[in-house]
C-alpha positions in Angstrom: 15.0 7.2 -25.6 18.5 8.7 -25.6 21.3 6.7 -24.1 21.9 9.2 -21.4 18.3 9.1 -20.3 18.2 5.3 -20.5 21.4 4.9 -18.4 20.2 7.6 -15.9 16.9 5.8 -15.4 18.7 2.4 -15.0 21.0 4.0 -12.4 18.1 5.5 -10.4 16.2 2.3 -10.5 19.3 0.3 -9.5 19.9 2.7 -6.6 16.3 2.2 -5.5 16.9 -1.5 -5.3 20.1 -1.0 -3.4 18.4 1.4 -0.9 15.7 -1.2 -0.2 18.4 -3.6 0.7 20.4 -1.1 2.7 17.4 0.1 4.8 15.6 -3.2 5.0 15.8 -3.4 8.8 14.3 0.0 9.2 11.6 -0.3 6.5 10.3 -3.9 6.8 9.4 -6.1 9.7 11.4 -9.3 9.3 12.8 -11.2 12.4 14.6 -13.5 9.9 17.0 -10.8 8.8 19.1 -11.2 12.0 18.3 -14.9 12.3 19.9 -15.8 9.0 22.9 -13.6 9.7 23.8 -15.9 12.5 24.5 -19.6 12.6 20.9 -20.3 11.9 21.3 -24.1 11.3 21.6 -24.6 15.0 19.1 -22.1 16.3 15.4 -22.2 16.9 13.2 -20.2 14.5 12.6 -16.7 15.9 9.2 -15.7 17.2 7.3 -13.7 14.7 3.9 -12.2 13.9 3.0 -14.3 10.9 0.4 -12.0 9.4 2.6 -8.9 9.8 5.7 -10.8 8.4 3.7 -12.0 5.4 2.4 -8.6 4.6 5.8 -6.9 4.8 7.3 -9.7 2.7 4.6 -9.3 0.1 5.1 -5.5 0.2 8.8 -5.9 -0.3 8.2 -8.3 -3.2 5.8 -6.0 -4.9 8.1 -3.0 -4.5 11.1 -5.0 -5.9 8.9 -6.3 -8.7 7.6 -2.9 -9.8 11.2 -1.5 -9.9 12.3 -4.7 -11.7 9.5 -4.3 -14.3 10.6 -0.7 -14.8 14.2 -1.8 -15.4 13.0 -4.4 -17.9 10.9 -1.8 -19.7 13.8 0.7 -19.9 16.1 -2.1 -21.2 13.9 -3.8 -23.7 10.9 -1.4 -24.4 8.7 -4.3 -25.3 5.2 -4.6 -23.8 5.0 -8.3 -24.4 8.1 -8.8 -22.3 6.5 -6.7 -19.5 3.2 -8.7 -19.8 5.1 -12.0 -19.6 7.1 -10.7 -16.7 4.0 -9.6 -14.8 2.5 -13.1 -15.2 5.8 -14.7 -14.1 6.1 -12.4 -11.1 2.5 -13.1 -10.1 2.8 -16.8 -10.4 6.1 -16.7 -8.5 4.6 -14.7 -5.7 1.8 -17.2 -5.2 4.0 -20.3 -5.3 6.8 -18.8 -3.2 4.4 -17.4 -0.7 2.7 -20.8 -0.2 6.2 -22.3 0.5 7.1 -19.3 2.7 4.0 -19.7 4.8 4.6 -23.5 5.1 8.1 -22.9 6.5 6.9 -20.2 8.9 4.0 -22.2 10.3 5.9 -25.4 10.7 9.6 -24.5 11.1 12.1 -27.4 11.2 15.8 -27.0 11.5 16.4 -29.4 8.5 14.3 -27.0 6.3 16.1 -23.8 7.3 18.4 -23.7 4.2 15.5 -24.3 1.8 13.4 -21.7 3.7 16.4 -19.2 3.5 16.5 -19.6 -0.3 12.7 -19.3 -0.8 12.7 -16.2 1.3 15.6 -14.8 -0.6 13.6 -15.0 -3.9 10.8 -13.1 -2.1 12.8 -10.3 -0.6 15.5 -9.8 -3.2 15.1 -9.0 -7.0 16.7 -12.3 -8.0 14.1 -13.0 -10.7 15.3 -9.8 -12.4 18.8 -11.3 -12.6 17.4 -14.3 -14.3 15.1 -12.4 -16.7 17.6 -9.9 -18.1 19.9 -12.4 -19.7 16.9 -14.5 -20.9 15.2 -11.5 -22.6 18.6 -10.3 -24.0 19.1 -13.7 -25.6 15.4 -13.7 -26.8 15.8 -10.2 -28.4 19.2 -11.1 -29.9 17.6 -14.2 -31.6 14.7 -12.2 -33.0 
């Protein structure tokens, strides 16, 4: 892959991640978007449709994950890295979703900060930011 093609693909994929973030309120159902923008430590948890919220959160996670996997493929061109990443993203989804549902079903003000961070890993491509330097180091040591 030529450098221009590689950088162009990375730019397009990065812009897609940015667009998901910019238009999150229009695309996804998530009453916690405005809740966490305010002084949420002193507010009651917003009313939400649990099933709808969970499905939109999973959808956003999957979209971010697919774009992230494409970025990893463009960067490293290694099928083993992609396979490992798919497993990692899948396990992360299950574990994070269990915690997410726990915090939604039984909200407590003292847990809001932890819930905020769990939710952040589900709706933002933070795992990608951890994997890129890890795989870069791995490739460098090979």
